[in-house]
C-alpha positions in Angstrom: 32.5 -153.7 47.2 33.6 -150.1 47.3 36.1 -150.7 44.6 33.4 -152.0 42.2 31.2 -149.0 43.2 34.0 -146.7 42.3 34.6 -148.4 39.0 31.0 -148.2 38.0 30.7 -144.5 38.9 33.9 -143.7 37.0 32.4 -145.7 34.1 29.2 -143.7 34.1 31.0 -140.4 34.3 33.2 -141.5 31.4 30.1 -142.6 29.4 28.6 -139.2 30.1 31.8 -137.6 28.6 31.6 -139.9 25.6 28.0 -139.0 24.9 28.7 -135.3 25.0 31.8 -135.6 23.0 29.9 -137.6 20.4 27.1 -135.0 20.3 29.5 -132.2 19.8 31.4 -134.1 17.1 28.2 -135.2 15.5 27.0 -131.6 15.2 30.5 -130.6 13.9 30.7 -127.9 16.5 33.9 -126.1 17.1 35.1 -126.8 20.6 38.3 -125.0 21.5 41.0 -126.6 23.6 40.6 -124.1 26.4 36.9 -125.1 26.7 37.9 -128.7 26.8 40.5 -128.1 29.6 38.0 -126.0 31.6 35.3 -128.6 31.2 37.7 -131.4 32.3 39.2 -129.5 35.3 35.8 -128.1 36.2 34.3 -131.6 36.2 37.0 -132.9 38.5 36.6 -130.0 40.8 32.8 -130.4 41.0 33.3 -134.1 41.8 35.9 -133.3 44.5 33.8 -130.5 46.1 30.6 -132.6 46.2 32.6 -135.6 47.4 33.6 -133.5 50.4 30.0 -132.3 50.9 28.8 -135.9 50.6 31.2 -136.9 53.4 29.8 -134.2 55.6 26.1 -134.8 54.8 26.0 -138.6 54.6 23.8 -139.0 57.6 21.7 -135.8 57.2 20.2 -135.8 53.7 19.1 -138.9 51.7 20.9 -139.3 48.4 17.8 -140.2 46.4 16.5 -136.7 47.0 19.5 -135.2 45.1 19.0 -137.8 42.4 15.3 -136.8 41.9 16.2 -133.1 41.7 18.8 -133.6 39.0 16.4 -135.8 37.0 13.8 -132.9 37.1 16.5 -130.5 36.0 17.6 -132.6 33.1 13.9 -133.0 32.0 13.5 -129.3 32.0 16.6 -128.8 30.0 15.5 -131.3 27.4 12.2 -129.6 27.0 14.0 -126.2 26.8 16.2 -127.6 24.0 13.3 -128.9 22.1 11.3 -125.6 22.3 14.3 -123.2 21.9 14.9 -122.6 18.2 18.6 -122.2 18.6 19.0 -125.1 20.9 21.8 -125.9 23.4 24.5 -126.0 20.7 24.3 -122.5 19.3 25.1 -120.2 22.2 27.5 -120.6 25.1 28.2 -124.3 24.2 30.9 -124.9 26.8 28.9 -123.3 29.7 25.7 -125.1 29.0 27.4 -128.5 28.6 29.4 -127.8 31.8 26.1 -127.2 33.6 24.4 -130.2 32.2 27.3 -132.6 32.8 27.8 -131.4 36.3 24.1 -131.9 37.3 24.9 -135.6 37.0 28.3 -135.2 38.6 26.9 -133.5 41.7 25.0 -136.7 42.3 28.0 -138.9 41.7 30.2 -136.7 43.9 27.6 -136.9 46.7 27.2 -140.6 46.3 31.0 -141.1 46.4 31.1 -139.0 49.6 28.1 -140.9 51.2 29.9 -144.2 50.4 33.3 -142.8 51.5 34.9 -144.2 48.3 38.2 -142.5 48.5 39.9 -139.2 47.7 41.3 -140.5 44.4 37.9 -140.8 42.9 37.5 -137.2 41.5 41.0 -137.3 39.9 40.4 -140.6 38.1 36.9 -139.7 37.1 38.1 -136.3 35.6 40.8 -138.1 33.6 38.5 -140.7 32.3 35.9 -138.1 31.5 38.5 -136.2 29.4 39.6 -139.3 27.6 36.1 -140.5 26.8 35.0 -137.0 25.7 37.9 -136.9 23.2 37.1 -140.4 22.0 33.4 -139.5 21.5 34.4 -136.3 19.7 36.8 -138.1 17.5 34.5 -141.0 16.7 31.5 -138.8 15.8 33.6 -136.4 13.8 35.2 -139.1 11.7 32.2 -141.5 11.3 29.5 -141.3 8.7 26.3 -140.4 10.4 24.7 -138.6 7.4 21.5 -140.6 7.7 21.0 -139.2 11.2 21.5 -135.6 10.2 17.7 -135.0 9.9 17.5 -135.8 13.6 20.1 -133.2 14.6 17.8 -131.2 16.8 16.1 -134.2 18.3 19.1 -136.2 19.3 20.2 -133.9 22.2 16.6 -133.8 23.4 16.4 -137.6 23.5 19.7 -137.9 25.4 18.7 -135.3 28.0 15.2 -136.6 28.3 16.2 -140.2 28.8 18.9 -139.2 31.3 16.4 -137.1 33.3 13.6 -139.7 33.0 15.8 -142.5 34.4 17.2 -140.4 37.2 13.8 -139.2 38.2 11.9 -142.5 38.1 14.6 -145.1 38.6 17.4 -143.3 40.4 
């Protein structure tokens, strides 16, 4: 059962990478290679660090509390993106995406530590994140999404809001 749990968590982290890659590609944002490498390595390191913390705290703090906190944080970010005229994609793109992505990954790392999934989890998840991020970037950059251009400012809001809503109420 731990194997399937690991596969699903890696899939969710990969899907997260795909969504953010697609959003950046959709917006035709310039995303330098160094930012991509820092994002990928940082994601793997965050997963590894919180995996270790999850191993240490598995009997002390309930996981659902961390899930609720990350849901509230994502909801706040979604409202900030909607209100802020420049949005998340105008200033410090890599830093903001790193923070948003790793709010989720903190929970995944803690859950992996609580379940004692295995030390290989952060490495595979980081690699899968990178591959799916590139795939989402490529797919959105080369696909025709002109009819959705009018929703350019609302799309990141909907992604962040839906992630936060489901983590807060169903996580």
